[in-house]
PLY file of the C-alpha trace (Angstrom):
ply
format ascii 1.0
element vertex 273
property float x
property float y
property float z
element edge 272
property int vertex1
property int vertex2
end_header
39.34 -78.34 -106.90
36.35 -79.27 -104.80
34.35 -76.69 -102.79
33.56 -77.29 -99.12
30.44 -76.13 -97.33
29.02 -76.07 -93.74
25.79 -76.70 -91.99
24.67 -73.06 -92.10
24.50 -72.82 -95.92
22.60 -74.74 -98.62
23.87 -75.01 -102.16
21.41 -75.36 -105.04
22.37 -76.06 -108.59
19.76 -75.22 -111.27
20.30 -76.31 -114.87
18.38 -74.64 -117.75
16.29 -76.16 -120.51
17.63 -79.58 -121.40
17.36 -80.09 -125.22
17.00 -83.56 -126.60
19.23 -86.58 -126.28
22.52 -84.62 -126.42
21.41 -82.35 -123.60
20.15 -84.97 -121.25
23.15 -87.23 -121.88
25.53 -84.42 -121.09
23.63 -83.61 -117.85
23.69 -87.24 -116.80
27.38 -87.47 -117.44
28.34 -84.20 -115.72
26.06 -84.14 -112.69
28.00 -86.59 -110.47
31.21 -84.57 -111.04
29.41 -81.28 -110.46
27.91 -82.56 -107.16
31.39 -83.15 -105.78
33.14 -80.17 -107.38
30.49 -77.61 -106.24
29.52 -79.32 -102.90
25.90 -79.41 -103.94
23.02 -80.03 -101.57
20.25 -80.01 -104.11
19.83 -80.15 -107.89
16.95 -78.89 -110.05
16.75 -79.25 -113.84
14.31 -77.94 -116.41
13.41 -80.89 -118.64
10.71 -79.44 -120.83
12.65 -79.90 -124.11
14.34 -83.14 -123.21
12.24 -85.40 -125.56
13.68 -84.64 -128.99
13.37 -80.91 -128.26
9.66 -80.83 -127.27
8.33 -82.05 -123.94
9.41 -84.84 -121.63
8.46 -88.53 -121.23
8.23 -90.62 -118.10
11.35 -92.60 -119.05
13.40 -89.41 -119.50
12.10 -87.95 -116.14
13.13 -91.08 -114.35
16.59 -91.03 -116.02
17.18 -87.41 -115.00
16.25 -88.16 -111.40
18.53 -91.21 -111.34
21.36 -88.95 -112.62
20.87 -86.74 -109.55
18.09 -84.24 -110.19
15.82 -83.93 -107.09
13.18 -81.97 -108.94
12.41 -81.57 -112.71
10.67 -78.39 -113.79
8.96 -77.76 -117.18
7.16 -75.01 -119.09
4.93 -74.47 -122.16
5.99 -77.78 -123.78
4.90 -79.92 -120.87
1.98 -81.43 -122.85
3.81 -82.20 -126.07
4.40 -85.86 -125.18
1.00 -87.26 -124.45
2.22 -90.05 -122.18
3.27 -87.49 -119.65
-0.37 -86.60 -118.88
-1.21 -89.73 -116.82
2.33 -89.81 -115.39
2.29 -86.34 -113.85
-0.09 -87.20 -110.98
2.10 -90.14 -110.03
5.41 -88.26 -109.78
5.18 -85.12 -107.60
8.87 -84.24 -108.29
8.01 -83.50 -111.90
6.39 -80.03 -111.95
4.26 -78.27 -114.50
3.66 -74.49 -114.20
1.62 -73.68 -111.10
-0.58 -71.16 -112.88
-2.36 -73.67 -115.05
-6.12 -73.80 -114.16
-7.34 -75.85 -111.22
-7.90 -79.47 -112.21
-4.90 -79.66 -114.58
-2.89 -82.89 -114.00
0.12 -82.66 -111.75
1.36 -79.86 -109.45
3.33 -76.65 -109.87
5.22 -76.84 -106.60
6.74 -79.27 -104.07
8.40 -79.17 -100.66
11.10 -81.82 -100.12
13.16 -82.82 -97.11
16.86 -82.67 -98.12
19.79 -83.69 -95.95
20.25 -80.27 -94.35
16.84 -78.56 -94.70
13.40 -78.52 -96.35
13.40 -77.05 -99.85
10.47 -75.76 -101.84
10.54 -75.61 -105.65
7.96 -73.63 -107.60
7.40 -73.68 -111.38
5.64 -70.67 -112.96
5.02 -69.72 -116.56
4.93 -66.16 -117.88
2.13 -64.83 -120.09
3.81 -62.13 -122.26
4.48 -63.49 -125.81
3.75 -67.06 -124.63
0.52 -67.60 -126.49
-1.30 -69.27 -123.61
-3.92 -67.69 -121.36
-2.84 -68.94 -117.95
-3.68 -67.55 -114.57
-1.84 -64.39 -113.58
1.35 -65.68 -111.97
1.99 -62.53 -109.80
-1.01 -62.75 -107.38
-0.95 -66.53 -107.52
2.60 -66.83 -106.30
2.09 -64.22 -103.60
-0.52 -66.47 -101.94
1.43 -69.65 -102.58
4.68 -68.32 -101.05
2.82 -67.21 -97.96
1.68 -70.79 -97.44
5.02 -72.40 -98.30
6.93 -70.17 -95.92
5.09 -71.82 -93.06
7.11 -74.94 -93.90
10.43 -73.56 -95.10
12.08 -70.27 -95.96
14.22 -71.91 -98.72
12.17 -71.45 -101.91
13.46 -71.74 -105.46
11.34 -70.40 -108.39
11.80 -71.45 -112.05
9.98 -68.70 -114.01
9.50 -70.02 -117.51
8.86 -66.91 -119.58
9.74 -65.15 -122.81
9.82 -61.43 -121.94
12.82 -60.25 -119.99
10.69 -57.49 -118.46
8.27 -60.00 -116.98
11.08 -62.02 -115.52
12.80 -59.04 -114.04
9.51 -57.85 -112.58
8.95 -61.25 -111.02
12.38 -61.01 -109.38
11.49 -57.67 -107.74
8.00 -58.95 -106.83
9.48 -61.80 -104.87
12.58 -60.10 -103.46
12.90 -61.02 -99.80
10.05 -63.64 -100.09
11.94 -66.45 -101.85
15.57 -67.59 -102.03
15.92 -67.44 -105.83
14.12 -66.57 -109.05
15.77 -68.00 -112.16
14.27 -67.69 -115.65
14.04 -70.32 -118.36
12.58 -70.64 -121.90
14.81 -68.53 -124.19
17.70 -70.96 -124.08
20.11 -68.02 -124.09
21.97 -67.35 -120.83
21.96 -63.77 -119.49
24.70 -62.07 -117.53
22.55 -60.24 -114.94
22.92 -62.55 -111.97
22.74 -60.75 -108.68
21.33 -60.87 -105.17
18.50 -58.32 -104.92
18.44 -55.92 -101.95
16.19 -58.05 -99.70
18.04 -61.31 -100.28
16.58 -63.01 -103.38
19.00 -64.35 -106.00
17.97 -63.46 -109.52
19.06 -64.52 -113.06
16.85 -63.61 -116.06
17.66 -66.75 -117.99
19.79 -69.77 -117.13
20.28 -70.76 -120.82
20.03 -74.29 -122.09
21.79 -77.66 -121.80
22.02 -78.38 -125.53
24.15 -78.46 -128.63
26.38 -75.39 -128.98
26.37 -75.35 -132.78
22.65 -74.98 -133.17
19.82 -72.38 -133.20
18.77 -72.57 -129.50
19.09 -76.34 -129.71
17.69 -76.99 -133.18
19.67 -77.95 -136.32
20.83 -74.82 -138.09
19.86 -75.56 -141.69
16.13 -76.21 -141.18
15.83 -73.05 -139.09
17.56 -70.97 -141.78
15.19 -72.48 -144.38
12.24 -71.46 -142.28
13.51 -67.87 -141.90
14.21 -67.67 -145.69
10.95 -69.20 -146.96
8.51 -68.90 -144.06
7.35 -72.38 -144.94
6.61 -75.01 -142.30
9.83 -76.88 -141.57
10.59 -79.78 -139.19
13.41 -78.90 -136.75
15.65 -81.67 -135.43
17.89 -81.36 -132.40
21.47 -80.29 -133.20
24.51 -82.44 -132.53
28.13 -81.90 -131.47
29.56 -80.34 -128.32
26.99 -79.61 -125.63
27.02 -76.48 -123.56
25.52 -77.08 -120.11
24.23 -73.85 -118.53
22.88 -73.15 -115.12
23.18 -71.25 -111.89
24.58 -72.08 -108.46
22.73 -70.40 -105.53
24.07 -70.42 -101.99
21.43 -69.89 -99.38
21.47 -69.16 -95.62
19.55 -72.10 -94.07
18.15 -70.12 -91.12
16.72 -67.24 -93.13
16.33 -68.61 -96.68
18.08 -65.56 -98.02
20.58 -65.96 -100.88
24.19 -65.28 -100.03
25.40 -65.57 -103.69
24.50 -66.62 -107.16
26.88 -67.47 -110.00
26.45 -68.77 -113.49
27.73 -72.28 -114.16
28.90 -73.40 -117.65
30.42 -76.75 -118.59
31.02 -78.46 -121.91
30.51 -82.11 -122.88
31.45 -83.81 -126.13
30.14 -87.27 -127.12
32.97 -89.74 -127.01
34.28 -90.36 -130.54
32.61 -87.24 -131.93
0 1
1 2
2 3
3 4
4 5
5 6
6 7
7 8
8 9
9 10
10 11
11 12
12 13
13 14
14 15
15 16
16 17
17 18
18 19
19 20
20 21
21 22
22 23
23 24
24 25
25 26
26 27
27 28
28 29
29 30
30 31
31 32
32 33
33 34
34 35
35 36
36 37
37 38
38 39
39 40
40 41
41 42
42 43
43 44
44 45
45 46
46 47
47 48
48 49
49 50
50 51
51 52
52 53
53 54
54 55
55 56
56 57
57 58
58 59
59 60
60 61
61 62
62 63
63 64
64 65
65 66
66 67
67 68
68 69
69 70
70 71
71 72
72 73
73 74
74 75
75 76
76 77
77 78
78 79
79 80
80 81
81 82
82 83
83 84
84 85
85 86
86 87
87 88
88 89
89 90
90 91
91 92
92 93
93 94
94 95
95 96
96 97
97 98
98 99
99 100
100 101
101 102
102 103
103 104
104 105
105 106
106 107
107 108
108 109
109 110
110 111
111 112
112 113
113 114
114 115
115 116
116 117
117 118
118 119
119 120
120 121
121 122
122 123
123 124
124 125
125 126
126 127
127 128
128 129
129 130
130 131
131 132
132 133
133 134
134 135
135 136
136 137
137 138
138 139
139 140
140 141
141 142
142 143
143 144
144 145
145 146
146 147
147 148
148 149
149 150
150 151
151 152
152 153
153 154
154 155
155 156
156 157
157 158
158 159
159 160
160 161
161 162
162 163
163 164
164 165
165 166
166 167
167 168
168 169
169 170
170 171
171 172
172 173
173 174
174 175
175 176
176 177
177 178
178 179
179 180
180 181
181 182
182 183
183 184
184 185
185 186
186 187
187 188
188 189
189 190
190 191
191 192
192 193
193 194
194 195
195 196
196 197
197 198
198 199
199 200
200 201
201 202
202 203
203 204
204 205
205 206
206 207
207 208
208 209
209 210
210 211
211 212
212 213
213 214
214 215
215 216
216 217
217 218
218 219
219 220
220 221
221 222
222 223
223 224
224 225
225 226
226 227
227 228
228 229
229 230
230 231
231 232
232 233
233 234
234 235
235 236
236 237
237 238
238 239
239 240
240 241
241 242
242 243
243 244
244 245
245 246
246 247
247 248
248 249
249 250
250 251
251 252
252 253
253 254
254 255
255 256
256 257
257 258
258 259
259 260
260 261
261 262
262 263
263 264
264 265
265 266
266 267
267 268
268 269
269 270
270 271
271 272
């Protein structure tokens, strides 16, 4: 059954970390159907694990956009595929975290003109347990949002972070200032979706778009070997049925405030598998 919408609301689908070839194939296959079923106005995907589980390539980014993604966000694995470095400045719809130092290739945010309204997307990375000394995302995004709101009140934030406390704190920090804060990075979906008191939709982690029978997207046996022996082990991407996880946020166009947020889960199995 298809959902209908009107000119006062704007529906954004965000899909969590895409893992390897199984994840990106599932997303490409399911997005056209989801666009009709959910009456989507805008699609954002996190592609930072889409190249064999680590990083993203120009070819994969182009394929995700052709499949229906308006913006591709990333995270701490953005630099893992070296060919992405010269590509980032050429494709503004591919974001790296905004709190990298000034002069880093690419951008951490974008404002796009969609059919109904202008939409801003911001990519941020947390600092707790992440192993990278990036700029503090809290004061940075305060200033950034003030500038972006001069163009549009519809602002979606992908906060790529490990610690749930840091993600929850960011939700409260931005309540009433952005339309949605949705977390990525852990690959495990949380069940805490809600609209905060001042109108910001929040979900601690959207989960992943990757193989269900895996360890957060990786093959099970190599991961078990690593935990047993603590020896360096190469992890491949798992196979089999793919679970596609994300969040659907409905926003009031006039105010940018979220009206609702709901988790979205779909399954895809490779034909013949």
